[in-house]
C-alpha positions as CSV (number, residue, x, y, z in Angstrom):
1,A,-3.8,272.5,-36.6
2,S,-3.9,268.5,-37.2
3,P,-5.9,266.4,-35.5
4,A,-2.8,264.7,-33.7
5,Q,-1.6,268.1,-32.4
6,L,-5.1,268.7,-30.9
7,T,-4.9,266.0,-28.9
8,E,-1.7,266.8,-27.6
9,V,-3.2,269.7,-26.3
10,I,-6.3,268.1,-24.6
11,V,-4.4,265.7,-23.0
12,K,-1.8,268.6,-21.6
13,L,-4.8,270.5,-20.5
14,T,-6.2,267.2,-19.1
15,D,-3.1,266.9,-16.9
16,A,-3.3,270.5,-15.8
17,L,-6.4,270.1,-14.3
18,T,-6.3,267.1,-12.7
19,A,-3.2,267.0,-10.8
20,S,-3.7,268.9,-7.9
21,Q,-7.5,266.8,-7.9
22,P,-7.8,263.8,-5.7
23,Y,-9.9,262.0,-7.5
24,G,-8.4,262.4,-11.0
25,F,-10.9,264.6,-12.4
26,S,-11.7,268.5,-12.5
27,Q,-15.4,269.8,-13.3
28,D,-13.9,272.2,-15.0
29,A,-14.1,272.3,-18.7
30,I,-11.4,272.4,-21.3
31,V,-13.3,274.2,-24.1
32,I,-11.6,274.3,-27.7
33,H,-12.6,276.0,-30.2
34,V,-12.8,274.2,-34.1
35,T,-14.4,276.4,-36.6
36,A,-14.4,275.9,-40.4
37,P,-16.5,277.3,-43.2
38,D,-19.8,275.9,-43.8
39,V,-19.8,273.8,-40.4
40,P,-22.4,274.6,-37.8
41,D,-21.6,275.6,-34.0
42,L,-21.3,272.3,-32.1
43,T,-20.2,272.3,-28.3
44,L,-19.0,268.5,-27.6
45,I,-18.3,267.9,-23.5
46,D,-16.2,264.2,-22.5
47,L,-17.8,263.8,-19.3
48,P,-16.3,261.3,-16.7
49,G,-17.9,257.8,-16.8
50,I,-20.7,256.9,-14.3
51,V,-19.0,255.8,-10.7
52,R,-20.6,253.3,-8.8
53,T,-18.3,252.5,-6.5
54,A,-15.2,254.6,-5.0
55,T,-11.6,252.8,-5.6
56,S,-8.9,252.9,-3.3
57,G,-7.9,256.1,-2.8
58,Q,-10.9,258.0,-3.1
59,E,-13.4,259.3,-1.3
60,S,-16.8,258.0,-1.2
61,S,-17.6,261.3,-1.8
62,V,-16.5,261.5,-5.7
63,I,-19.4,259.0,-7.1
64,Q,-21.8,262.1,-6.2
65,E,-19.6,264.9,-7.2
66,V,-20.0,262.9,-10.6
67,N,-23.3,262.6,-10.6
68,N,-23.7,266.2,-10.0
69,L,-21.2,267.4,-13.3
70,I,-23.0,264.6,-15.4
71,N,-26.5,265.4,-14.3
72,S,-26.0,268.9,-14.7
73,Y,-25.3,268.4,-18.4
74,L,-28.5,266.1,-19.1
75,I,-30.9,268.3,-17.5
76,Q,-30.1,271.0,-20.1
77,E,-32.4,271.0,-23.2
78,R,-29.8,272.0,-25.4
79,T,-27.8,268.8,-25.0
80,I,-27.8,266.0,-27.0
81,I,-26.8,263.1,-24.9
82,L,-24.8,260.1,-26.7
83,A,-25.3,257.2,-24.6
84,V,-22.1,255.3,-25.3
85,L,-23.2,251.3,-24.1
86,P,-20.3,248.5,-24.3
87,A,-22.0,245.8,-27.0
88,N,-21.0,243.4,-24.0
89,Q,-23.6,244.7,-21.3
90,D,-26.9,243.8,-21.1
91,I,-28.8,247.5,-22.5
92,A,-31.8,247.2,-20.2
93,T,-29.3,247.4,-17.4
94,C,-27.3,250.6,-18.2
95,D,-27.4,254.0,-16.3
96,I,-27.0,256.1,-18.7
97,L,-29.9,255.3,-21.0
98,E,-31.9,255.4,-17.5
99,R,-30.9,258.5,-16.4
100,A,-31.6,259.8,-20.4
101,A,-35.0,258.6,-20.2
102,Q,-35.4,261.1,-17.0
103,V,-34.4,263.9,-18.7
104,D,-35.3,263.1,-22.3
105,P,-38.7,260.5,-22.2
106,A,-39.0,261.0,-25.9
107,G,-35.7,260.2,-26.5
108,E,-35.7,263.1,-28.7
109,R,-31.7,264.0,-28.0
110,T,-30.6,261.0,-27.0
111,I,-28.3,258.9,-29.1
112,G,-27.1,255.3,-28.5
113,V,-23.4,254.6,-29.2
114,L,-22.4,250.5,-29.2
115,T,-18.8,250.2,-28.6
116,K,-16.7,246.9,-28.3
117,P,-18.5,244.9,-30.2
118,D,-15.7,242.6,-30.7
119,L,-16.3,241.3,-26.9
Protein backbone atom coordinates (compact mmCIF):
# COMPACT_ATOMS: atom_id res chain seq x y z
CA ALA A 1 0.00 0.00 0.00
CA SER A 2 1.14 3.55 -0.65
CA PRO A 3 1.60 6.11 2.17
CA ALA A 4 -1.57 7.88 0.98
CA GLN A 5 -3.57 4.66 1.21
CA LEU A 6 -2.18 3.97 4.68
CA THR A 7 -3.15 7.47 5.78
CA GLU A 8 -6.67 6.96 4.45
CA VAL A 9 -7.04 3.69 6.38
CA ILE A 10 -5.79 5.29 9.60
CA VAL A 11 -8.20 8.22 9.25
CA LYS A 12 -11.15 5.88 8.68
CA LEU A 13 -10.21 3.70 11.65
CA THR A 14 -9.72 6.75 13.87
CA ASP A 15 -13.13 8.12 12.88
CA ALA A 16 -14.77 4.75 13.58
CA LEU A 17 -13.13 4.42 17.01
CA THR A 18 -13.80 7.97 18.17
CA ALA A 19 -17.28 8.55 16.70
CA SER A 20 -19.07 7.20 19.75
CA GLN A 21 -16.58 8.51 22.29
CA PRO A 22 -17.58 11.60 24.27
CA TYR A 23 -14.08 13.14 24.25
CA GLY A 24 -13.00 12.40 20.68
CA PHE A 25 -10.38 9.82 21.62
CA SER A 26 -10.36 6.14 22.32
CA GLN A 27 -8.21 3.92 24.50
CA ASP A 28 -8.33 1.30 21.75
CA ALA A 29 -5.20 1.13 19.63
CA ILE A 30 -5.03 1.06 15.86
CA VAL A 31 -2.38 -1.52 15.02
CA ILE A 32 -0.99 -1.60 11.51
CA HIS A 33 1.75 -4.07 10.66
CA VAL A 34 4.18 -2.86 8.03
CA THR A 35 6.77 -5.37 6.96
CA ALA A 36 9.78 -5.12 4.73
CA PRO A 37 12.95 -7.11 4.28
CA ASP A 38 15.91 -6.09 6.45
CA VAL A 39 13.77 -3.79 8.63
CA PRO A 40 13.57 -4.22 12.42
CA ASP A 41 10.24 -4.79 14.17
CA LEU A 42 8.93 -1.51 15.51
CA THR A 43 5.57 -0.44 16.87
CA LEU A 44 4.59 3.24 16.72
CA ILE A 45 1.82 4.49 18.98
CA ASP A 46 0.42 7.99 18.47
CA LEU A 47 -1.06 9.09 21.77
CA PRO A 48 -3.32 12.08 22.37
CA GLY A 49 -1.63 15.23 23.60
CA ILE A 50 -1.53 16.07 27.29
CA VAL A 51 -4.81 17.67 28.35
CA ARG A 52 -4.53 20.41 30.97
CA THR A 53 -8.13 21.66 30.96
CA ALA A 54 -11.39 20.24 29.67
CA THR A 55 -12.92 22.19 26.81
CA SER A 56 -16.57 22.93 26.13
CA GLY A 57 -18.57 19.73 25.98
CA GLN A 58 -15.92 17.63 27.72
CA GLU A 59 -16.16 16.16 31.19
CA SER A 60 -13.32 17.07 33.55
CA SER A 61 -12.58 13.33 33.75
CA VAL A 62 -11.02 13.55 30.25
CA ILE A 63 -7.87 14.95 31.86
CA GLN A 64 -7.36 11.88 34.05
CA GLU A 65 -8.35 9.46 31.27
CA VAL A 66 -5.75 10.90 28.88
CA ASN A 67 -3.14 10.98 31.66
CA ASN A 68 -3.78 7.32 32.48
CA LEU A 69 -3.48 6.34 28.82
CA ILE A 70 -0.21 8.25 28.36
CA ASN A 71 1.26 6.93 31.60
CA SER A 72 0.37 3.33 30.70
CA TYR A 73 2.84 3.60 27.79
CA LEU A 74 5.48 5.79 29.45
CA ILE A 75 6.08 3.28 32.26
CA GLN A 76 6.84 0.44 29.87
CA GLU A 77 10.61 -0.06 29.81
CA ARG A 78 10.59 -0.97 26.10
CA THR A 79 8.89 2.30 25.17
CA ILE A 80 10.98 4.92 23.39
CA ILE A 81 9.49 8.27 24.31
CA LEU A 82 9.33 10.79 21.47
CA ALA A 83 8.78 14.02 23.37
CA VAL A 84 7.30 16.33 20.72
CA LEU A 85 7.86 19.95 21.71
CA PRO A 86 6.83 23.13 19.89
CA ALA A 87 9.90 25.31 19.27
CA ASN A 88 8.04 28.38 20.57
CA GLN A 89 7.53 26.87 24.03
CA ASP A 90 9.99 27.01 26.92
CA ILE A 91 11.42 23.49 27.09
CA ALA A 92 11.84 23.80 30.87
CA THR A 93 8.05 23.99 31.28
CA CYS A 94 7.00 21.14 28.96
CA ASP A 95 4.96 18.51 30.80
CA ILE A 96 6.14 15.61 28.66
CA LEU A 97 9.79 16.14 29.63
CA GLU A 98 8.88 16.08 33.32
CA ARG A 99 6.85 12.90 32.84
CA ALA A 100 9.63 11.31 30.81
CA ALA A 101 12.18 12.18 33.51
CA GLN A 102 10.04 10.40 36.12
CA VAL A 103 10.06 7.10 34.20
CA ASP A 104 13.41 7.52 32.40
CA PRO A 105 15.66 9.54 34.73
CA ALA A 106 18.83 8.86 32.71
CA GLY A 107 17.10 9.87 29.45
CA GLU A 108 18.17 6.63 27.78
CA ARG A 109 14.85 6.11 26.03
CA THR A 110 13.67 9.69 25.57
CA ILE A 111 14.17 11.63 22.34
CA GLY A 112 13.14 15.27 22.04
CA VAL A 113 11.59 16.36 18.75
CA LEU A 114 11.21 20.09 18.09
CA THR A 115 8.29 21.09 15.88
CA LYS A 116 7.01 24.37 14.48
CA PRO A 117 10.42 26.04 14.11
CA ASP A 118 8.81 28.80 12.05
CA LEU A 119 6.82 30.15 15.02
